[in-house]
GUKE-471209 format. One record per residue (C-alpha): residue number from 1; residue in three letters; y, x, z. Coordinates in steps of 0.02 Angstrom, whole numbers. Example, Ala and Ser with C-alpha at 12.3 -4.5 7.8 and 13.67 -1.06 7.14 Angstrom:
% residues 2
- 1_ALA_-225_615_390 .
- 2_SER_-53_684_357 .
//
This chain:
% residues 660
- 1_MET_-430_318_-215 .
- 2_ALA_-540_471_-223 .
- 3_ILE_-518_650_-173 .
- 4_GLU_-625_778_-264 .
- 5_LYS_-775_824_-156 .
- 6_MET_-778_1008_-114 .
- 7_LYS_-915_1132_-75 .
- 8_LYS_-890_1294_17 .
- 9_VAL_-964_1441_-78 .
- 10_SER_-997_1620_-27 .
- 11_ILE_-1038_1750_-159 .
- 12_THR_-1103_1926_-133 .
- 13_VAL_-1101_2036_-287 .
- 14_ILE_-1145_2217_-324 .
- 15_ARG_-981_2308_-315 .
- 16_ASP_-1001_2394_-483 .
- 17_GLN_-1015_2222_-565 .
- 18_SER_-874_2140_-469 .
- 19_GLU_-736_2169_-598 .
- 20_ILE_-834_2078_-733 .
- 21_LEU_-868_1934_-614 .
- 22_ILE_-687_1917_-559 .
- 23_LYS_-628_1910_-740 .
- 24_GLU_-751_1771_-780 .
- 25_ILE_-708_1673_-622 .
- 26_GLN_-524_1685_-671 .
- 27_LYS_-565_1619_-844 .
- 28_SER_-664_1473_-770 .
- 29_GLY_-524_1429_-648 .
- 30_THR_-634_1337_-523 .
- 31_ILE_-634_1435_-357 .
- 32_HIS_-498_1418_-227 .
- 33_PHE_-525_1580_-133 .
- 34_ARG_-510_1597_54 .
- 35_ASN_-420_1746_130 .
- 36_LEU_-559_1823_234 .
- 37_GLU_-540_1912_399 .
- 38_LEU_-688_2007_471 .
- 39_GLN_-673_1931_645 .
- 40_GLU_-700_1756_573 .
- 41_LEU_-875_1801_511 .
- 42_PRO_-1041_1815_607 .
- 43_ALA_-1094_1981_681 .
- 44_ASP_-1219_2004_539 .
- 45_TYR_-1073_2050_427 .
- 46_PHE_-1022_2202_532 .
- 47_PHE_-1054_2318_384 .
- 48_LEU_-909_2239_286 .
- 49_SER_-727_2289_295 .
- 50_LYS_-562_2236_221 .
- 51_PRO_-534_2325_55 .
- 52_ALA_-382_2435_33 .
- 53_PRO_-241_2335_-49 .
- 54_VAL_-249_2347_-238 .
- 55_GLU_-79_2395_-307 .
- 56_ASP_-61_2416_-493 .
- 57_TYR_102_2511_-490 .
- 58_GLU_110_2525_-679 .
- 59_LEU_103_2336_-701 .
- 60_LEU_219_2306_-553 .
- 61_GLU_346_2418_-638 .
- 62_GLU_313_2340_-808 .
- 63_LYS_347_2161_-752 .
- 64_PRO_534_2183_-714 .
- 65_VAL_551_2280_-878 .
- 66_ILE_480_2131_-972 .
- 67_GLU_591_2009_-877 .
- 68_THR_745_2117_-915 .
- 69_THR_699_2122_-1100 .
- 70_LEU_673_1933_-1103 .
- 71_LYS_841_1904_-1019 .
- 72_ALA_927_2018_-1145 .
- 73_LEU_848_1933_-1296 .
- 74_LYS_860_1753_-1234 .
- 75_ALA_1026_1724_-1321 .
- 76_TYR_953_1782_-1487 .
- 77_ILE_794_1679_-1498 .
- 78_PRO_762_1611_-1673 .
- 79_LYS_788_1424_-1674 .
- 80_LYS_626_1329_-1653 .
- 81_SER_588_1148_-1684 .
- 82_ILE_569_1042_-1529 .
- 83_THR_398_993_-1596 .
- 84_SER_336_1173_-1610 .
- 85_LYS_182_1208_-1507 .
- 86_ARG_148_1346_-1385 .
- 87_PRO_36_1489_-1445 .
- 88_ARG_-151_1458_-1420 .
- 89_LEU_-244_1615_-1369 .
- 90_THR_-406_1666_-1288 .
- 91_TYR_-405_1763_-1124 .
- 92_GLU_-444_1924_-1217 .
- 93_GLU_-308_1895_-1347 .
- 94_CYS_-181_1865_-1208 .
- 95_CYS_-228_2026_-1118 .
- 96_TYR_-213_2125_-1282 .
- 97_TYR_-24_2101_-1273 .
- 98_LEU_-21_2220_-1124 .
- 99_SER_-52_2366_-1241 .
- 100_LYS_31_2305_-1400 .
- 101_PRO_133_2455_-1464 .
- 102_GLU_266_2347_-1548 .
- 103_LEU_312_2272_-1380 .
- 104_LYS_321_2440_-1293 .
- 105_ASP_439_2496_-1431 .
- 106_THR_542_2338_-1407 .
- 107_HIS_564_2376_-1222 .
- 108_ARG_623_2551_-1261 .
- 109_LYS_747_2490_-1391 .
- 110_VAL_815_2353_-1280 .
- 111_LYS_833_2474_-1135 .
- 112_ARG_931_2595_-1243 .
- 113_ILE_1041_2455_-1313 .
- 114_LEU_1076_2386_-1139 .
- 115_GLU_1123_2558_-1074 .
- 116_GLU_1240_2581_-1221 .
- 117_LYS_1317_2410_-1193 .
- 118_GLU_1340_2448_-1009 .
- 119_ALA_1428_2613_-1049 .
- 120_LEU_1539_2526_-1177 .
- 121_SER_1578_2386_-1053 .
- 122_GLN_1630_2512_-922 .
- 123_GLU_1738_2601_-1051 .
- 124_ILE_1821_2437_-1102 .
- 125_LYS_1853_2398_-919 .
- 126_ARG_1928_2571_-893 .
- 127_ILE_2038_2558_-1048 .
- 128_LYS_2104_2387_-999 .
- 129_SER_2142_2450_-824 .
- 130_GLU_2228_2603_-894 .
- 131_ASN_2331_2500_-1016 .
- 132_ALA_2384_2385_-875 .
- 133_GLN_2455_2538_-785 .
- 134_LEU_2535_2611_-942 .
- 135_GLU_2621_2447_-986 .
- 136_GLN_2725_2465_-828 .
- 137_TYR_2798_2629_-895 .
- 138_THR_2835_2585_-1077 .
- 139_PHE_3020_2627_-1042 .
- 140_VAL_2970_2810_-1025 .
- 141_ASP_2998_2883_-1198 .
- 142_PHE_2944_3062_-1165 .
- 143_LYS_2789_3157_-1111 .
- 144_THR_2799_3175_-923 .
- 145_ILE_2685_3327_-932 .
- 146_ASP_2831_3420_-1014 .
- 147_LEU_2929_3407_-851 .
- 148_ASN_2813_3539_-779 .
- 149_CYS_2865_3662_-916 .
- 150_LEU_3050_3670_-866 .
- 151_SER_3099_3837_-788 .
- 152_LYS_3283_3815_-747 .
- 153_VAL_3266_3650_-653 .
- 154_LYS_3134_3554_-556 .
- 155_ALA_3115_3382_-638 .
- 156_PHE_3009_3236_-580 .
- 157_LEU_3004_3045_-566 .
- 158_ILE_3044_2947_-408 .
- 159_ALA_3037_2763_-363 .
- 160_VAL_3185_2686_-270 .
- 161_LYS_3186_2507_-206 .
- 162_THR_3288_2408_-331 .
- 163_ALA_3363_2297_-197 .
- 164_LYS_3423_2445_-92 .
- 165_LYS_3561_2517_-202 .
- 166_GLU_3640_2601_-51 .
- 167_VAL_3488_2715_-36 .
- 168_ARG_3518_2784_-209 .
- 169_LEU_3706_2806_-176 .
- 170_GLU_3669_2897_-14 .
- 171_LEU_3547_3010_-105 .
- 172_GLU_3677_3055_-237 .
- 173_GLN_3807_3087_-103 .
- 174_THR_3689_3197_0 .
- 175_PHE_3639_3300_-152 .
- 176_PRO_3788_3304_-271 .
- 177_GLU_3697_3436_-377 .
- 178_LEU_3555_3310_-407 .
- 179_TYR_3537_3235_-581 .
- 180_LEU_3474_3056_-563 .
- 181_GLU_3446_2940_-712 .
- 182_PRO_3371_2764_-695 .
- 183_LEU_3237_2736_-829 .
- 184_GLY_3167_2564_-792 .
- 185_GLU_3089_2450_-663 .
- 186_VAL_2908_2438_-602 .
- 187_LYS_2884_2283_-494 .
- 188_GLN_3015_2300_-354 .
- 189_ASP_3056_2483_-387 .
- 190_THR_3176_2571_-503 .
- 191_VAL_3098_2725_-582 .
- 192_CYS_3221_2868_-596 .
- 193_LEU_3215_3038_-676 .
- 194_ALA_3271_3168_-549 .
- 195_ALA_3318_3350_-588 .
- 196_VAL_3375_3481_-462 .
- 197_ASP_3391_3668_-442 .
- 198_PRO_3220_3738_-392 .
- 199_GLU_3297_3815_-236 .
- 200_LEU_3349_3642_-174 .
- 201_TYR_3183_3558_-218 .
- 202_GLN_3099_3579_-48 .
- 203_GLU_3252_3516_45 .
- 204_LEU_3264_3367_-72 .
- 205_LYS_3078_3333_-53 .
- 206_ASP_3092_3330_136 .
- 207_TYR_3239_3210_125 .
- 208_LEU_3143_3094_8 .
- 209_ASN_2998_3090_129 .
- 210_GLN_3115_3043_271 .
- 211_GLN_3188_2901_166 .
- 212_SER_3015_2841_108 .
- 213_ILE_3058_2874_-73 .
- 214_PRO_2896_2924_-161 .
- 215_ILE_2884_3057_-296 .
- 216_LEU_2777_2979_-433 .
- 217_ASP_2622_3073_-483 .
- 218_VAL_2613_3010_-662 .
- 219_VAL_2565_3133_-797 .
- 220_PHE_2572_3072_-977 .
- 221_GLU_2518_3193_-1112 .
- 222_LYS_2595_3072_-1236 .
- 223_THR_2721_2934_-1214 .
- 224_PRO_2649_2776_-1130 .
- 225_GLY_2678_2681_-1293 .
- 226_GLU_2577_2807_-1392 .
- 227_LEU_2439_2808_-1260 .
- 228_ILE_2429_2617_-1264 .
- 229_GLU_2413_2622_-1454 .
- 230_ILE_2272_2751_-1443 .
- 231_ASN_2183_2650_-1308 .
- 232_THR_2200_2490_-1409 .
- 233_ASP_2116_2573_-1558 .
- 234_ARG_1975_2636_-1447 .
- 235_LEU_1959_2463_-1368 .
- 236_LYS_1936_2385_-1539 .
- 237_ALA_1807_2517_-1583 .
- 238_ALA_1712_2489_-1420 .
- 239_GLU_1711_2300_-1447 .
- 240_LEU_1648_2329_-1623 .
- 241_GLU_1508_2440_-1555 .
- 242_ILE_1460_2305_-1429 .
- 243_GLY_1450_2184_-1575 .
- 244_GLN_1333_2306_-1662 .
- 245_CYS_1227_2315_-1504 .
- 246_ASN_1217_2125_-1502 .
- 247_ASP_1164_2128_-1684 .
- 248_ALA_1028_2252_-1639 .
- 249_LEU_968_2135_-1501 .
- 250_LYS_972_1991_-1623 .
- 251_ASP_859_2089_-1740 .
- 252_LEU_733_2101_-1597 .
- 253_GLY_745_1916_-1552 .
- 254_HIS_590_1874_-1654 .
- 255_ARG_487_1967_-1523 .
- 256_TYR_537_1845_-1385 .
- 257_GLU_383_1735_-1397 .
- 258_GLU_267_1887_-1396 .
- 259_LEU_357_1952_-1241 .
- 260_LEU_324_1787_-1153 .
- 261_ILE_140_1809_-1192 .
- 262_GLU_150_1986_-1124 .
- 263_LEU_227_1918_-963 .
- 264_ASP_84_1793_-946 .
- 265_ALA_-39_1936_-973 .
- 266_VAL_45_2042_-839 .
- 267_ASN_45_1898_-714 .
- 268_THR_-138_1863_-754 .
- 269_VAL_-194_2041_-723 .
- 270_LEU_-85_2059_-568 .
- 271_SER_-160_1900_-493 .
- 272_ARG_-333_1968_-533 .
- 273_ASN_-296_2129_-441 .
- 274_GLN_-214_2042_-294 .
- 275_VAL_-354_1915_-266 .
- 276_ILE_-467_2059_-214 .
- 277_ASN_-361_2071_-56 .
- 278_ASN_-442_1905_-3 .
- 279_PHE_-617_1980_-2 .
- 280_LEU_-722_2094_107 .
- 281_ASN_-823_2241_44 .
- 282_SER_-937_2385_84 .
- 283_SER_-983_2538_-15 .
- 284_HIS_-1108_2435_-117 .
- 285_VAL_-1058_2250_-116 .
- 286_LEU_-908_2135_-127 .
- 287_TYR_-909_1975_-24 .
- 288_MET_-800_1823_-61 .
- 289_GLU_-783_1645_2 .
- 290_GLY_-694_1493_-65 .
- 291_TRP_-703_1310_-111 .
- 292_VAL_-765_1236_-274 .
- 293_PRO_-766_1053_-331 .
- 294_GLU_-943_990_-309 .
- 295_LYS_-957_940_-492 .
- 296_ASP_-919_1120_-546 .
- 297_ILE_-1057_1201_-443 .
- 298_PRO_-1191_1189_-583 .
- 299_GLU_-1072_1269_-708 .
- 300_LEU_-1032_1409_-584 .
- 301_ASN_-1218_1439_-558 .
- 302_ARG_-1247_1445_-745 .
- 303_LEU_-1103_1569_-766 .
- 304_LEU_-1170_1685_-631 .
- 305_ASP_-1349_1676_-696 .
- 306_GLN_-1291_1718_-871 .
- 307_LEU_-1171_1855_-818 .
- 308_LEU_-1260_1942_-673 .
- 309_PRO_-1440_1878_-669 .
- 310_GLN_-1501_2001_-537 .
- 311_ALA_-1339_2065_-461 .
- 312_TYR_-1272_1923_-354 .
- 313_TYR_-1312_1802_-214 .
- 314_MET_-1222_1635_-196 .
- 315_GLU_-1237_1511_-54 .
- 316_THR_-1159_1338_-49 .
- 317_GLU_-1133_1230_103 .
- 318_ALA_-1061_1059_140 .
- 319_VAL_-887_1055_212 .
- 320_THR_-832_976_374 .
- 321_PRO_-707_838_327 .
- 322_ASP_-599_875_479 .
- 323_ASP_-575_1057_426 .
- 324_GLY_-390_1074_388 .
- 325_GLU_-422_1226_277 .
- 326_ILE_-513_1127_142 .
- 327_PRO_-401_1116_-13 .
- 328_VAL_-367_944_-84 .
- 329_LYS_-383_901_-268 .
- 330_LEU_-343_723_-319 .
- 331_ASN_-470_642_-433 .
- 332_ASN_-390_496_-525 .
- 333_LYS_-428_440_-701 .
- 334_GLY_-323_366_-840 .
- 335_ILE_-158_288_-793 .
- 336_PHE_-182_326_-607 .
- 337_SER_-185_515_-637 .
- 338_CYS_-8_505_-707 .
- 339_PHE_60_442_-540 .
- 340_GLU_-15_581_-435 .
- 341_SER_153_670_-438 .
- 342_ILE_229_525_-337 .
- 343_THR_97_550_-202 .
- 344_GLU_113_740_-206 .
- 345_MET_302_729_-192 .
- 346_PHE_278_651_-20 .
- 347_SER_123_749_34 .
- 348_LEU_-56_773_-18 .
- 349_PRO_-180_672_85 .
- 350_ALA_-287_764_210 .
- 351_TYR_-466_795_152 .
- 352_ASN_-531_659_269 .
- 353_GLU_-404_529_208 .
- 354_LEU_-407_409_62 .
- 355_ASP_-300_450_-88 .
- 356_PRO_-171_307_-101 .
- 357_THR_-124_345_-282 .
- 358_SER_-217_200_-365 .
- 359_ILE_-137_66_-254 .
- 360_LEU_30_157_-263 .
- 361_THR_20_149_-454 .
- 362_VAL_-3_-39_-460 .
- 363_PHE_142_-77_-343 .
- 364_TYR_254_59_-415 .
- 365_LEU_238_-21_-588 .
- 366_ILE_278_-192_-515 .
- 367_PHE_428_-130_-416 .
- 368_PHE_501_-26_-558 .
- 369_GLY_475_-163_-686 .
- 370_MET_559_-297_-579 .
- 371_MET_704_-183_-532 .
- 372_VAL_748_-144_-714 .
- 373_GLY_675_-296_-804 .
- 374_ASP_748_-279_-979 .
- 375_VAL_649_-275_-1142 .
- 376_GLY_777_-162_-1227 .
- 377_TYR_776_-32_-1089 .
- 378_GLY_586_-38_-1082 .
- 379_LEU_573_-11_-1270 .
- 380_ILE_690_140_-1263 .
- 381_LEU_590_215_-1120 .
- 382_THR_419_179_-1195 .
- 383_LEU_458_233_-1373 .
- 384_GLY_551_388_-1313 .
- 385_CYS_402_442_-1209 .
- 386_PHE_279_396_-1347 .
- 387_PHE_363_507_-1477 .
- 388_ALA_391_646_-1350 .
- 389_LEU_205_646_-1308 .
- 390_ARG_160_645_-1493 .
- 391_TRP_277_783_-1550 .
- 392_ILE_315_897_-1401 .
- 393_ASP_191_1021_-1329 .
- 394_PHE_219_990_-1143 .
- 395_LYS_136_1083_-1002 .
- 396_GLU_2_977_-918 .
- 397_LYS_107_929_-767 .
- 398_MET_257_880_-871 .
- 399_ARG_145_786_-992 .
- 400_LYS_80_680_-848 .
- 401_SER_258_641_-793 .
- 402_VAL_308_586_-968 .
- 403_LYS_151_478_-977 .
- 404_MET_200_400_-810 .
- 405_PHE_368_344_-881 .
- 406_PHE_280_281_-1037 .
- 407_TYR_178_161_-930 .
- 408_ILE_332_119_-826 .
- 409_GLY_420_72_-988 .
- 410_ILE_282_-52_-1028 .
- 411_SER_303_-129_-856 .
- 412_VAL_491_-144_-886 .
- 413_ILE_457_-233_-1052 .
- 414_VAL_338_-357_-969 .
- 415_CYS_462_-397_-831 .
- 416_GLY_600_-404_-961 .
- 417_LEU_503_-542_-1048 .
- 418_LEU_487_-633_-882 .
- 419_TYR_677_-621_-863 .
- 420_GLY_698_-658_-1050 .
- 421_SER_824_-515_-1060 .
- 422_MET_857_-383_-1192 .
- 423_PHE_1013_-278_-1161 .
- 424_GLY_1079_-421_-1054 .
- 425_ILE_1055_-551_-1192 .
- 426_THR_930_-693_-1167 .
- 427_ILE_799_-678_-1305 .
- 428_PHE_647_-766_-1230 .
- 429_ALA_666_-935_-1145 .
- 430_PRO_502_-1033_-1159 .
- 431_VAL_523_-1147_-1007 .
- 432_PRO_598_-1320_-1046 .
- 433_VAL_737_-1380_-933 .
- 434_ALA_767_-1560_-878 .
- 435_GLY_908_-1631_-980 .
- 436_GLY_871_-1520_-1131 .
- 437_GLY_864_-1336_-1172 .
- 438_HIS_754_-1195_-1114 .
- 439_LYS_762_-1053_-989 .
- 440_PRO_668_-890_-957 .
- 441_ILE_514_-889_-847 .
- 442_LEU_620_-808_-711 .
- 443_ASP_803_-851_-739 .
- 444_THR_919_-727_-653 .
- 445_GLN_1052_-865_-648 .
- 446_THR_955_-1011_-573 .
- 447_ASP_794_-940_-498 .
- 448_ILE_872_-819_-375 .
- 449_VAL_795_-899_-220 .
- 450_PHE_623_-905_-301 .
- 451_MET_639_-722_-354 .
- 452_LEU_689_-676_-177 .
- 453_ILE_537_-764_-105 .
- 454_LEU_428_-681_-238 .
- 455_SER_490_-508_-187 .
- 456_LEU_452_-546_-4 .
- 457_VAL_276_-606_-49 .
- 458_ILE_245_-446_-147 .
- 459_GLY_310_-349_2 .
- 460_VAL_191_-436_122 .
- 461_ILE_44_-399_6 .
- 462_HIS_101_-218_-5 .
- 463_ILE_110_-201_184 .
- 464_PHE_-60_-285_206 .
- 465_SER_-131_-161_79 .
- 466_GLY_-67_-20_189 .
- 467_LEU_-152_-97_341 .
- 468_VAL_-315_-114_243 .
- 469_MET_-299_70_196 .
- 470_LYS_-274_108_380 .
- 471_GLY_-439_23_421 .
- 472_MET_-530_113_282 .
- 473_ASN_-462_281_341 .
- 474_SER_-517_242_519 .
- 475_TYR_-692_199_455 .
- 476_ILE_-704_361_355 .
- 477_GLN_-647_459_508 .
- 478_LYS_-776_364_614 .
- 479_ASP_-641_287_722 .
- 480_TYR_-726_117_727 .
- 481_ALA_-614_52_866 .
- 482_GLY_-465_94_756 .
- 483_VAL_-536_-13_614 .
- 484_PHE_-516_-169_722 .
- 485_CYS_-371_-123_836 .
- 486_ASP_-257_-37_710 .
- 487_SER_-301_-132_552 .
- 488_VAL_-391_-299_572 .
- 489_LEU_-294_-350_728 .
- 490_TRP_-126_-311_648 .
- 491_ILE_-172_-406_489 .
- 492_LEU_-222_-558_592 .
- 493_THR_-63_-545_696 .
- 494_LEU_52_-536_545 .
- 495_ALA_-43_-670_447 .
- 496_SER_-46_-793_592 .
- 497_GLY_136_-756_634 .
- 498_ILE_191_-790_454 .
- 499_LEU_89_-950_444 .
- 500_LEU_156_-1005_614 .
- 501_LEU_334_-980_553 .
- 502_LEU_304_-1071_388 .
- 503_THR_216_-1220_466 .
- 504_GLY_335_-1229_613 .
- 505_THR_488_-1237_499 .
- 506_GLY_405_-1362_383 .
- 507_THR_404_-1242_237 .
- 508_LEU_218_-1275_217 .
- 509_PRO_194_-1463_202 .
- 510_PHE_14_-1460_261 .
- 511_GLY_-76_-1406_419 .
- 512_SER_-22_-1392_599 .
- 513_SER_65_-1244_679 .
- 514_ARG_-41_-1260_838 .
- 515_PRO_-197_-1163_781 .
- 516_PHE_-90_-1025_707 .
- 517_GLY_8_-1015_869 .
- 518_ILE_-153_-996_968 .
- 519_ILE_-218_-860_852 .
- 520_PHE_-49_-772_857 .
- 521_GLY_-48_-775_1047 .
- 522_ILE_-225_-706_1058 .
- 523_CYS_-179_-567_935 .
- 524_ILE_-24_-520_1035 .
- 525_ALA_-131_-507_1190 .
- 526_GLY_-255_-403_1093 .
- 527_LEU_-118_-284_1036 .
- 528_ALA_-52_-266_1213 .
- 529_ALA_-227_-226_1273 .
- 530_THR_-274_-100_1137 .
- 531_GLN_-121_-9_1070 .
- 532_GLY_-110_105_1223 .
- 533_ARG_-296_145_1227 .
- 534_SER_-271_330_1185 .
- 535_SER_-174_359_1347 .
- 536_LYS_-270_430_1495 .
- 537_THR_-175_337_1631 .
- 538_ILE_-164_151_1672 .
- 539_GLY_25_156_1661 .
- 540_GLY_15_243_1493 .
- 541_LYS_-107_113_1427 .
- 542_ILE_6_-31_1484 .
- 543_GLY_163_52_1417 .
- 544_GLY_79_97_1252 .
- 545_GLY_15_-80_1233 .
- 546_LEU_186_-158_1264 .
- 547_TYR_268_-33_1146 .
- 548_GLY_138_-78_1014 .
- 549_VAL_184_-262_1030 .
- 550_TYR_368_-216_1017 .
- 551_GLY_325_-126_855 .
- 552_LEU_296_-299_780 .
- 553_THR_484_-315_759 .
- 554_SER_486_-167_638 .
- 555_TYR_380_-268_518 .
- 556_VAL_522_-393_500 .
- 557_GLY_636_-254_439 .
- 558_ASP_499_-187_326 .
- 559_ILE_473_-356_243 .
- 560_VAL_660_-383_220 .
- 561_SER_670_-212_135 .
- 562_TYR_579_-285_-15 .
- 563_THR_730_-393_-57 .
- 564_ARG_798_-235_-140 .
- 565_ILE_677_-273_-283 .
- 566_VAL_768_-431_-334 .
- 567_ALA_938_-359_-286 .
- 568_LEU_923_-213_-406 .
- 569_GLY_851_-326_-542 .
- 570_LEU_997_-447_-527 .
- 571_SER_1130_-311_-519 .
- 572_GLY_1065_-229_-678 .
- 573_ALA_1060_-397_-768 .
- 574_TYR_1238_-441_-715 .
- 575_ILE_1308_-270_-763 .
- 576_ALA_1228_-283_-936 .
- 577_PHE_1296_-460_-955 .
- 578_SER_1470_-404_-900 .
- 579_PHE_1481_-264_-1028 .
- 580_ASN_1421_-383_-1164 .
- 581_LEU_1555_-507_-1109 .
- 582_MET_1690_-372_-1112 .
- 583_SER_1641_-316_-1287 .
- 584_GLY_1646_-497_-1347 .
- 585_LEU_1824_-521_-1282 .
- 586_ILE_1897_-389_-1401 .
- 587_PRO_2003_-484_-1528 .
- 588_GLY_1984_-466_-1717 .
- 589_VAL_1836_-423_-1826 .
- 590_ILE_1881_-237_-1837 .
- 591_GLY_1913_-230_-1651 .
- 592_LYS_1744_-307_-1612 .
- 593_LEU_1654_-191_-1733 .
- 594_VAL_1738_-33_-1669 .
- 595_PHE_1795_-54_-1489 .
- 596_GLY_1675_-195_-1446 .
- 597_THR_1528_-91_-1505 .
- 598_LEU_1590_62_-1409 .
- 599_ILE_1607_-39_-1248 .
- 600_ALA_1435_-117_-1270 .
- 601_VAL_1350_49_-1309 .
- 602_PHE_1437_141_-1168 .
- 603_GLY_1403_2_-1043 .
- 604_GLN_1221_-18_-1090 .
- 605_THR_1193_170_-1085 .
- 606_LEU_1273_181_-913 .
- 607_ASN_1174_32_-848 .
- 608_PHE_1014_103_-921 .
- 609_GLY_1037_268_-828 .
- 610_LEU_1089_185_-664 .
- 611_SER_947_60_-673 .
- 612_LEU_815_194_-700 .
- 613_LEU_885_304_-563 .
- 614_GLY_898_160_-438 .
- 615_ALA_725_95_-480 .
- 616_TYR_647_269_-464 .
- 617_VAL_727_304_-295 .
- 618_HIS_698_133_-216 .
- 619_SER_520_116_-283 .
- 620_CYS_480_283_-201 .
- 621_ARG_564_227_-40 .
- 622_LEU_460_69_-29 .
- 623_GLN_302_173_-53 .
- 624_TYR_348_312_69 .
- 625_VAL_421_207_210 .
- 626_GLU_349_31_205 .
- 627_PHE_178_75_131 .
- 628_PHE_135_253_184 .
- 629_GLY_209_222_355 .
- 630_LYS_66_103_396 .
- 631_PHE_-79_223_371 .
- 632_TYR_-36_388_288 .
- 633_LYS_-32_555_378 .
- 634_GLY_-43_677_232 .
- 635_GLY_-24_863_258 .
- 636_GLY_-165_911_140 .
- 637_LYS_-176_1088_74 .
- 638_ALA_-162_1093_-116 .
- 639_TYR_-311_1153_-218 .
- 640_ARG_-250_1310_-307 .
- 641_PRO_-395_1392_-397 .
- 642_PHE_-393_1573_-454 .
- 643_ARG_-351_1553_-638 .
- 644_ILE_-262_1626_-788 .
- 645_GLU_-73_1627_-771 .
- 646_ASN_-22_1538_-930 .
- 647_ASP_155_1474_-911 .
- 648_TYR_199_1506_-1093 .
- 649_ILE_35_1492_-1188 .
- 650_THR_-113_1375_-1204 .
- 651_ILE_-279_1457_-1165 .
- 652_LYS_-426_1419_-1278 .
- 653_LYS_-604_1468_-1235 .
- 654_THR_-658_1538_-1403 .
- 655_ASN_-582_1588_-1569 .
- 656_GLN_-677_1445_-1650 .
- 657_GLU_-597_1314_-1537 .
- 658_ASP_-513_1175_-1633 .
- 659_GLU_-325_1202_-1628 .
- 660_SER_-277_1030_-1687 .
//
């Protein structure tokens, strides 16, 4: 339930030594820098100014080049085993890739190949478009360019609407000297060869314009059929050349992993240059501020003493918990650290709030286990995560998520043993039954009412935990009235109300409902008197108090929401049982072995996926709505220290570091 304690640090360093310091701070990855503005500092700092933005244009231009090369080579990466590990390099080894000549040469080659491919692609596109046009005129069996060489007559091609035969007849009648020969059809037009005395050409042209009969401007130096054949040969050659370009890219595919390292190196140096924009400087010094986890302060002091023994000044100061700028770093150990992603998915806690992850973890495991509750599904989940963690080199965040599902799988196995179920088949039934036989500890056939009550009891405990967290948050924030009014009073109200209901209906066979009724009445009066206390007016206080009492009804809905735990558990059990029943109804030995097995495998796989999805979603909902809704505000600012950008590599501190 802890949030890492932070200290605010301010460091002043001799400007000439600042580059060395910034590199070492980046390697340590401990300081979350603050973006400084001069007006936020005391007047004593008047000699400082905002440094000019650092822009490394060479690297900024290099980054898209690397990304383009990676994109081009991605399809040609040598196959790697899923168990292969990411490269392990020191900071210096990573930065060396910025100047590695083999990679510069790879970029040049890839650029040339891509340009060639682009030119070939454009040529292929042009050829295909040209062939599509030529295919319309395959009926033309002569070179149309030769029509321009005739001296005795003026010859050309025209297009007459095929459906309007009268237009062509009228044309022939108007110009009896005209030679008109239909050659073929293009879409809705008939292409005709027209020949006329040159002296009549202008008159004919004017007539054609009046009748909207176009003269075709098609010039073929060879017949369309011959041109199509030439284009087809060139198309095949261009496609062959593209294949050769792809082969050339494939030959460079072995550089892909090195290029990823180069990209990490570029991002690392760019972030180092850009972080300077957060600082203030003068002609002699560089001034920076940020937050560091309290436990890392001694190591930071040691680093500065070793690196710049006489060239820096560092001051640390305690933070104000209410300061919304303070970054939040969750500090959970063991199994609890794996469930931090569930908390973060909703919102990080504010610095002056308690981290709910540890309590969330306990209830999340209970909810998820009861909603799935099958030994077989739990074994698949646990073993799958176990071998993935053993063989696959995950990034830290993904590794935590896989670990989370490993622990969830164990919870599913435990609840599966309580239900006695493995893939919908009863395998564990230790409880004797009157009249003979045995049943599971929680039988999904006969113990439904008990399971329903159990889920409600767990829900009440969960809600009470949220109210306790509310009181603890109020205490931390020194809202001592809130400890009683918003936590203790609500707990007493709900507890007395539940006991009043149980004793009044005879569900509890002992005790009288009278004392619980008195306590409940006093608590209701207390809520009415205190829930509107933040209002400044009498009317506001009364209205707020009454509205607070009305809020008691929402707890009924909250408690009922926990019935989804048993509902999902029962639905999964019945679906698994149904598919097993269907597979068993297939007649014949061969039918059972083939079709029965297929039905069982398909059904169990489907139920496994649906059960995990449903349990994940509804377990989160119970945490975010019923639990967090009682005390959690969130809105914390994530702790993002200035560090090495290593998306594709694992950073080691020294060359001697054990790489096992």
